[in-house]
DOMI-912418 format. One record per residue (C-alpha): x, y, z. Coordinates in Angstrom, 1 decimal, m for minus. Layout:
<pt u="X" v="Y" w="Z"/>
...
END
This chain:
<pt u="28.1" v="m9.1" w="m0.8"/>
<pt u="29.0" v="m6.1" w="1.4"/>
<pt u="29.0" v="m2.8" w="m0.5"/>
<pt u="30.8" v="0.3" w="0.6"/>
<pt u="28.3" v="3.2" w="0.4"/>
<pt u="31.0" v="5.9" w="0.4"/>
<pt u="34.3" v="6.4" w="m1.4"/>
<pt u="37.7" v="6.0" w="0.2"/>
<pt u="41.2" v="7.2" w="m0.5"/>
<pt u="43.4" v="10.1" w="0.1"/>
<pt u="42.0" v="13.5" w="m0.6"/>
<pt u="38.3" v="12.3" w="m0.4"/>
<pt u="35.9" v="15.0" w="0.5"/>
<pt u="34.2" v="13.5" w="3.6"/>
<pt u="31.6" v="16.3" w="3.5"/>
<pt u="30.3" v="15.2" w="0.1"/>
<pt u="27.1" v="13.2" w="m0.2"/>
<pt u="27.5" v="9.7" w="m1.9"/>
<pt u="25.7" v="9.3" w="m5.2"/>
<pt u="23.0" v="7.0" w="m3.8"/>
<pt u="22.1" v="9.4" w="m1.0"/>
<pt u="22.1" v="12.4" w="m3.3"/>
<pt u="19.8" v="10.6" w="m5.7"/>
<pt u="17.5" v="9.2" w="m3.0"/>
<pt u="16.8" v="12.7" w="m1.7"/>
<pt u="16.6" v="14.4" w="m5.2"/>
<pt u="14.5" v="11.7" w="m7.1"/>
<pt u="10.8" v="12.1" w="m7.9"/>
<pt u="8.8" v="9.1" w="m6.9"/>
<pt u="5.3" v="7.9" w="m7.7"/>
<pt u="5.2" v="9.6" w="m11.1"/>
<pt u="4.5" v="7.5" w="m14.2"/>
<pt u="7.4" v="5.5" w="m15.7"/>
<pt u="8.3" v="6.8" w="m19.1"/>
<pt u="9.5" v="3.4" w="m20.2"/>
<pt u="6.3" v="1.6" w="m19.2"/>
<pt u="3.8" v="4.4" w="m19.7"/>
<pt u="1.3" v="2.1" w="m21.3"/>
<pt u="1.4" v="m0.4" w="m18.4"/>
<pt u="m0.8" v="m0.4" w="m15.3"/>
<pt u="0.7" v="0.2" w="m11.9"/>
<pt u="3.7" v="2.0" w="m13.4"/>
<pt u="4.4" v="4.3" w="m10.5"/>
<pt u="8.1" v="4.8" w="m9.8"/>
<pt u="8.3" v="3.7" w="m6.2"/>
<pt u="11.6" v="1.7" w="m6.0"/>
<pt u="15.0" v="3.2" w="m5.8"/>
<pt u="18.0" v="1.4" w="m7.3"/>
<pt u="21.0" v="1.9" w="m5.0"/>
<pt u="23.3" v="0.9" w="m7.8"/>
<pt u="22.0" v="3.1" w="m10.6"/>
<pt u="20.8" v="5.9" w="m8.3"/>
<pt u="17.5" v="6.4" w="m9.9"/>
<pt u="13.8" v="5.6" w="m9.3"/>
<pt u="12.1" v="2.7" w="m11.2"/>
<pt u="8.7" v="1.2" w="m11.4"/>
<pt u="7.7" v="m2.5" w="m10.7"/>
<pt u="8.0" v="m3.4" w="m14.4"/>
<pt u="11.6" v="m2.2" w="m14.4"/>
<pt u="12.6" v="m4.7" w="m11.6"/>
<pt u="13.7" v="m7.5" w="m13.9"/>
<pt u="16.3" v="m5.1" w="m15.5"/>
<pt u="17.7" v="m4.5" w="m12.0"/>
<pt u="17.5" v="m8.0" w="m10.7"/>
<pt u="21.1" v="m8.1" w="m9.5"/>
<pt u="21.1" v="m4.6" w="m8.0"/>
<pt u="20.3" v="m3.6" w="m4.4"/>
<pt u="16.8" v="m2.1" w="m4.3"/>
<pt u="15.0" v="0.1" w="m1.8"/>
<pt u="11.2" v="0.5" w="m1.6"/>
<pt u="9.8" v="4.0" w="m1.2"/>
<pt u="6.3" v="4.5" w="0.2"/>
<pt u="3.8" v="7.4" w="0.5"/>
<pt u="2.6" v="9.0" w="3.8"/>
<pt u="0.5" v="12.1" w="3.8"/>
<pt u="1.5" v="12.8" w="0.2"/>
<pt u="5.3" v="12.6" w="0.9"/>
<pt u="8.0" v="10.1" w="0.3"/>
<pt u="9.0" v="7.8" w="3.2"/>
<pt u="11.2" v="4.8" w="3.7"/>
<pt u="10.9" v="2.2" w="6.4"/>
<pt u="13.2" v="2.9" w="9.3"/>
<pt u="14.3" v="m0.7" w="9.3"/>
<pt u="15.5" v="m0.4" w="5.8"/>
<pt u="17.0" v="3.0" w="5.9"/>
<pt u="19.0" v="2.4" w="9.1"/>
<pt u="21.0" v="m0.3" w="7.3"/>
<pt u="22.4" v="2.4" w="5.1"/>
<pt u="22.7" v="5.5" w="7.3"/>
<pt u="22.5" v="6.5" w="10.9"/>
<pt u="19.0" v="7.7" w="11.5"/>
<pt u="19.5" v="8.8" w="15.1"/>
<pt u="17.6" v="11.9" w="16.1"/>
<pt u="15.3" v="11.8" w="13.0"/>
<pt u="11.7" v="11.7" w="14.2"/>
<pt u="10.0" v="8.5" w="12.9"/>
<pt u="6.3" v="8.1" w="12.1"/>
<pt u="4.2" v="5.0" w="12.2"/>
<pt u="2.3" v="3.7" w="9.1"/>
<pt u="0.6" v="0.3" w="9.0"/>
<pt u="2.4" v="m0.7" w="12.1"/>
<pt u="5.9" v="0.1" w="10.8"/>
<pt u="8.1" v="3.1" w="11.6"/>
<pt u="9.0" v="5.3" w="8.6"/>
<pt u="11.3" v="8.2" w="8.0"/>
<pt u="10.5" v="11.2" w="5.7"/>
<pt u="13.1" v="11.6" w="2.9"/>
<pt u="12.7" v="15.4" w="2.6"/>
<pt u="11.4" v="18.2" w="4.7"/>
<pt u="7.7" v="19.2" w="4.3"/>
<pt u="6.6" v="22.7" w="3.5"/>
<pt u="4.9" v="24.5" w="6.4"/>
<pt u="2.9" v="27.7" w="6.6"/>
<pt u="5.0" v="29.3" w="9.3"/>
<pt u="8.0" v="28.6" w="11.5"/>
<pt u="7.6" v="27.9" w="15.2"/>
<pt u="10.7" v="29.1" w="16.9"/>
<pt u="10.6" v="29.5" w="20.6"/>
<pt u="10.6" v="27.1" w="23.6"/>
<pt u="9.2" v="24.2" w="21.6"/>
<pt u="11.5" v="21.4" w="20.4"/>
<pt u="12.1" v="22.1" w="16.7"/>
<pt u="14.0" v="20.7" w="13.7"/>
<pt u="17.5" v="22.1" w="13.5"/>
<pt u="17.1" v="22.7" w="9.8"/>
<pt u="13.5" v="23.7" w="9.0"/>
<pt u="12.1" v="24.7" w="12.5"/>
<pt u="9.2" v="22.1" w="12.4"/>
<pt u="8.0" v="21.2" w="15.8"/>
<pt u="9.2" v="17.8" w="16.9"/>
<pt u="8.8" v="15.4" w="19.8"/>
<pt u="11.6" v="15.0" w="22.3"/>
<pt u="14.4" v="14.0" w="21.9"/>
<pt u="14.4" v="14.3" w="18.1"/>
<pt u="16.3" v="17.1" w="16.3"/>
<pt u="15.4" v="16.4" w="12.6"/>
<pt u="12.1" v="15.9" w="10.8"/>
<pt u="13.5" v="14.1" w="7.8"/>
<pt u="16.7" v="12.5" w="6.4"/>
<pt u="17.5" v="15.5" w="4.2"/>
<pt u="17.3" v="17.8" w="7.2"/>
<pt u="19.9" v="15.8" w="9.1"/>
<pt u="22.2" v="15.4" w="6.1"/>
<pt u="21.9" v="19.1" w="5.1"/>
<pt u="22.6" v="20.2" w="8.7"/>
<pt u="25.8" v="18.1" w="8.9"/>
<pt u="26.9" v="19.4" w="5.5"/>
<pt u="26.4" v="23.0" w="6.5"/>
<pt u="28.2" v="22.4" w="9.8"/>
<pt u="31.1" v="20.9" w="7.9"/>
<pt u="30.7" v="17.5" w="9.6"/>
<pt u="32.1" v="14.3" w="8.3"/>
<pt u="29.3" v="12.4" w="6.6"/>
<pt u="31.3" v="9.2" w="6.6"/>
<pt u="30.6" v="8.9" w="10.3"/>
<pt u="26.9" v="8.2" w="9.7"/>
<pt u="27.2" v="6.1" w="6.5"/>
<pt u="27.3" v="2.3" w="6.8"/>
<pt u="28.6" v="m0.5" w="4.7"/>
<pt u="25.5" v="m2.5" w="3.8"/>
<pt u="24.9" v="m6.1" w="2.8"/>
<pt u="23.3" v="m6.3" w="m0.7"/>
<pt u="21.4" v="m9.4" w="0.4"/>
<pt u="19.2" v="m7.1" w="2.5"/>
<pt u="18.0" v="m5.3" w="m0.6"/>
<pt u="17.4" v="m8.0" w="m3.2"/>
<pt u="14.5" v="m8.2" w="m5.6"/>
<pt u="13.0" v="m11.0" w="m3.6"/>
<pt u="11.6" v="m8.5" w="m1.1"/>
<pt u="9.1" v="m7.4" w="m3.8"/>
<pt u="8.0" v="m10.8" w="m5.0"/>
<pt u="4.3" v="m11.5" w="m4.2"/>
<pt u="3.8" v="m7.9" w="m3.2"/>
<pt u="2.3" v="m4.9" w="m4.9"/>
<pt u="4.2" v="m1.7" w="m4.5"/>
<pt u="1.6" v="m0.3" w="m2.1"/>
<pt u="2.5" v="m3.2" w="0.2"/>
<pt u="m0.6" v="m5.4" w="m0.3"/>
<pt u="m0.4" v="m9.0" w="m1.4"/>
<pt u="m0.9" v="m9.9" w="m5.0"/>
<pt u="m3.3" v="m12.8" w="m6.0"/>
<pt u="m2.4" v="m15.3" w="m8.7"/>
<pt u="m5.1" v="m13.8" w="m10.9"/>
<pt u="m5.1" v="m10.0" w="m11.1"/>
<pt u="m8.5" v="m10.0" w="m12.7"/>
<pt u="m10.1" v="m11.3" w="m9.5"/>
<pt u="m9.9" v="m13.8" w="m6.7"/>
<pt u="m10.2" v="m17.5" w="m7.0"/>
<pt u="m13.8" v="m18.1" w="m6.1"/>
<pt u="m13.2" v="m21.7" w="m5.0"/>
<pt u="m10.6" v="m20.6" w="m2.5"/>
<pt u="m13.1" v="m18.1" w="m1.0"/>
<pt u="m16.2" v="m20.4" w="m1.0"/>
<pt u="m17.2" v="m21.2" w="2.6"/>
<pt u="m18.6" v="m24.5" w="1.3"/>
<pt u="m15.4" v="m25.5" w="m0.4"/>
<pt u="m13.5" v="m28.6" w="0.8"/>
<pt u="m10.0" v="m29.7" w="0.0"/>
<pt u="m9.6" v="m32.9" w="m2.0"/>
<pt u="m7.2" v="m35.4" w="m0.5"/>
<pt u="m6.3" v="m38.9" w="m1.9"/>
<pt u="m9.0" v="m41.5" w="m1.1"/>
<pt u="m11.6" v="m38.9" w="0.1"/>
<pt u="m14.2" v="m39.5" w="m2.6"/>
<pt u="m17.1" v="m39.0" w="m0.1"/>
<pt u="m15.7" v="m35.6" w="0.9"/>
<pt u="m15.4" v="m34.6" w="m2.8"/>
<pt u="m18.9" v="m35.7" w="m3.5"/>
<pt u="m20.3" v="m33.8" w="m0.5"/>
<pt u="m18.4" v="m30.8" w="m1.6"/>
<pt u="m19.9" v="m30.9" w="m5.0"/>
<pt u="m23.4" v="m31.5" w="m3.6"/>
<pt u="m23.0" v="m28.6" w="m1.2"/>
<pt u="m21.9" v="m26.2" w="m3.9"/>
<pt u="m24.9" v="m27.3" w="m6.1"/>
<pt u="m27.3" v="m26.7" w="m3.2"/>
<pt u="m25.9" v="m23.3" w="m2.5"/>
<pt u="m26.1" v="m22.3" w="m6.2"/>
<pt u="m29.8" v="m23.5" w="m6.4"/>
<pt u="m30.7" v="m21.7" w="m3.2"/>
<pt u="m29.1" v="m18.5" w="m4.5"/>
<pt u="m30.9" v="m18.8" w="m7.8"/>
<pt u="m34.2" v="m19.4" w="m6.1"/>
<pt u="m33.7" v="m16.4" w="m3.8"/>
<pt u="m32.8" v="m14.2" w="m6.8"/>
<pt u="m35.9" v="m15.2" w="m8.8"/>
<pt u="m38.1" v="m14.5" w="m5.8"/>
<pt u="m36.7" v="m11.0" w="m5.4"/>
<pt u="m37.2" v="m10.3" w="m9.1"/>
<pt u="m40.8" v="m11.4" w="m8.9"/>
<pt u="m41.4" v="m9.2" w="m5.9"/>
<pt u="m39.9" v="m6.3" w="m7.7"/>
<pt u="m41.9" v="m6.9" w="m10.8"/>
<pt u="m45.2" v="m6.8" w="m8.9"/>
<pt u="m48.7" v="m6.9" w="m10.4"/>
<pt u="m48.5" v="m3.6" w="m12.2"/>
<pt u="m51.0" v="m1.8" w="m9.9"/>
<pt u="m50.0" v="1.3" w="m7.9"/>
<pt u="m49.9" v="0.8" w="m4.2"/>
<pt u="m52.7" v="3.2" w="m3.5"/>
<pt u="m55.0" v="1.5" w="m6.0"/>
<pt u="m54.3" v="m1.9" w="m4.5"/>
<pt u="m55.0" v="m0.7" w="m1.0"/>
<pt u="m58.3" v="1.0" w="m2.1"/>
<pt u="m59.5" v="m2.1" w="m3.9"/>
<pt u="m58.6" v="m4.5" w="m1.1"/>
<pt u="m60.2" v="m2.2" w="1.6"/>
<pt u="m63.5" v="m1.8" w="m0.4"/>
<pt u="m66.6" v="m2.5" w="1.8"/>
<pt u="m69.0" v="m5.2" w="0.7"/>
<pt u="m72.5" v="m4.1" w="0.0"/>
<pt u="m75.6" v="m5.3" w="2.0"/>
<pt u="m76.5" v="m9.0" w="1.2"/>
<pt u="m79.5" v="m9.5" w="m1.0"/>
<pt u="m82.1" v="m11.9" w="0.4"/>
<pt u="m84.7" v="m13.8" w="m1.5"/>
<pt u="m88.3" v="m12.4" w="m1.0"/>
<pt u="m90.5" v="m14.3" w="1.4"/>
<pt u="m93.2" v="m16.3" w="m0.3"/>
END
């Protein structure tokens, strides 16, 4: 389904931000979700383009049929992957940054201690120094500049395909981008055992060898552990005393008297 991201019709204010864009730049992300405050990993780092609000991973089932956008953190600020954002809005002249091999765009301008006006290439909105040929440091800087100039925002907004923002993009992933294992309490030890062999049909010998190998490894590990414990336990003597006793000189030998 292709969704129109801006309104249409006579008398529409082309200078007005659509609800999803206004919400994306105004929402607070990575705070705890009030609905799931007693759940782990309840940071609000997903934006629902339909409801125009931020949600946490536990809220995803309630928005299963809605287009969803993942928000990430970079140097303590909210960013969105350029590949995702440019399906919604023209990101030309916004300076991207690279995180984990992917280009991202800052949602809002970042505070800075001083402005750097002069010959340097700076952001048209907040005067942050930029690389050539970029003119904006964030999405909000570009949008606010166009609004202040009275430009038509519909020229940079796109009709997007909702299939690009389905809930499936979050399945098997944590919200920080790392993969989720089947068991959140820990990895499957068999899958990470270097001596583990797969069991195929008719491979009884391989299965037997696998079991023997695992048993041998466990016995070797147990023996090594017991050996270390014995060494640590020691004989109860202080090192200095042991050395002094072992280095004690023998006395002169006693010979039987001559008859």
